[in-house]
C-alpha positions as CSV (number, residue, x, y, z in Angstrom):
1,M,15.8,-5.9,-15.6
2,P,12.9,-7.9,-14.6
3,V,13.6,-10.5,-11.6
4,P,12.1,-14.1,-12.2
5,Q,9.5,-15.1,-10.4
6,P,8.4,-17.7,-8.0
7,S,7.1,-21.1,-9.3
8,E,5.6,-24.0,-8.2
9,T,9.1,-25.6,-7.4
10,T,10.8,-22.2,-6.5
11,R,10.3,-19.5,-4.1
12,W,12.2,-16.2,-2.7
13,R,14.8,-15.6,-0.4
14,C,16.9,-13.8,1.3
15,A,20.6,-14.4,0.7
16,Q,21.5,-11.5,3.4
17,C,18.8,-12.8,6.1
18,G,17.1,-15.4,5.2
19,N,14.0,-14.1,4.8
20,L,11.6,-16.3,2.9
21,T,8.1,-14.4,3.4
22,R,8.2,-10.7,3.5
23,F,9.3,-8.7,0.4
24,D,8.4,-5.3,-1.4
25,V,8.2,-6.4,-4.6
26,V,7.9,-3.6,-7.8
27,R,5.8,-4.5,-10.5
28,S,4.7,-2.9,-13.8
29,S,1.3,-4.7,-15.8
30,R,-0.5,-3.4,-18.6
31,V,-4.4,-4.3,-18.1
32,R,-7.6,-4.1,-20.3
33,E,-10.6,-3.0,-18.0
34,F,-14.3,-3.4,-18.2
35,V,-15.4,0.1,-16.5
36,H,-18.9,0.6,-15.7
37,V,-20.2,3.9,-15.7
38,N,-23.4,4.6,-13.7
39,L,-25.6,7.5,-14.7
40,A,-24.5,9.6,-11.9
41,G,-21.3,9.0,-13.3
42,A,-19.8,7.0,-11.1
43,A,-16.9,4.6,-12.3
44,K,-16.2,1.2,-11.4
45,I,-13.8,-1.6,-12.7
46,E,-16.2,-5.1,-13.3
47,E,-13.5,-6.7,-15.0
48,T,-9.4,-6.9,-15.4
49,D,-7.2,-8.9,-17.8
50,V,-3.4,-8.6,-17.2
51,L,-2.0,-8.5,-21.0
52,A,1.9,-8.6,-19.4
53,E,3.4,-8.2,-16.5
54,S,6.8,-7.9,-15.1
55,V,8.8,-7.7,-11.5
56,E,11.4,-4.8,-11.7
57,R,12.8,-5.2,-8.3
58,V,11.9,-7.5,-5.0
59,V,13.5,-5.8,-1.6
60,C,13.4,-8.2,1.4
61,R,11.1,-6.1,3.8
62,W,13.1,-7.7,7.3
63,C,16.6,-6.3,6.4
64,G,16.3,-3.8,3.3
65,G,18.5,-6.3,1.4
66,D,18.4,-5.2,-2.3
67,G,19.2,-7.3,-4.8
68,T,19.1,-10.2,-2.5
69,V,16.4,-12.1,-3.2
70,E,17.1,-15.3,-5.0
71,L,15.4,-17.9,-6.1
72,V,15.7,-21.2,-3.9
73,A,13.7,-24.5,-4.4
74,R,11.0,-25.4,-2.5
75,P,11.3,-28.2,0.2
76,D,8.5,-30.5,-1.1
77,S,9.8,-30.2,-4.9
78,A,12.8,-32.4,-4.0
């Protein structure tokens, strides 16, 4: 189940320890990339378009809380 992402008025917070700044995020992405291969055969990605993206899991980096990260209002959004 996808995890809600922060917006301009919300942010992540760990309900277990109060962390607001450090999280391990597992994300799935579907992308289209423009790859330029030079004559020697070395490939370089020059452009990436994200077609779809989903955050699958967010874990608190401080306490290791899994499933404890919630969305809360940003202080300046009131």
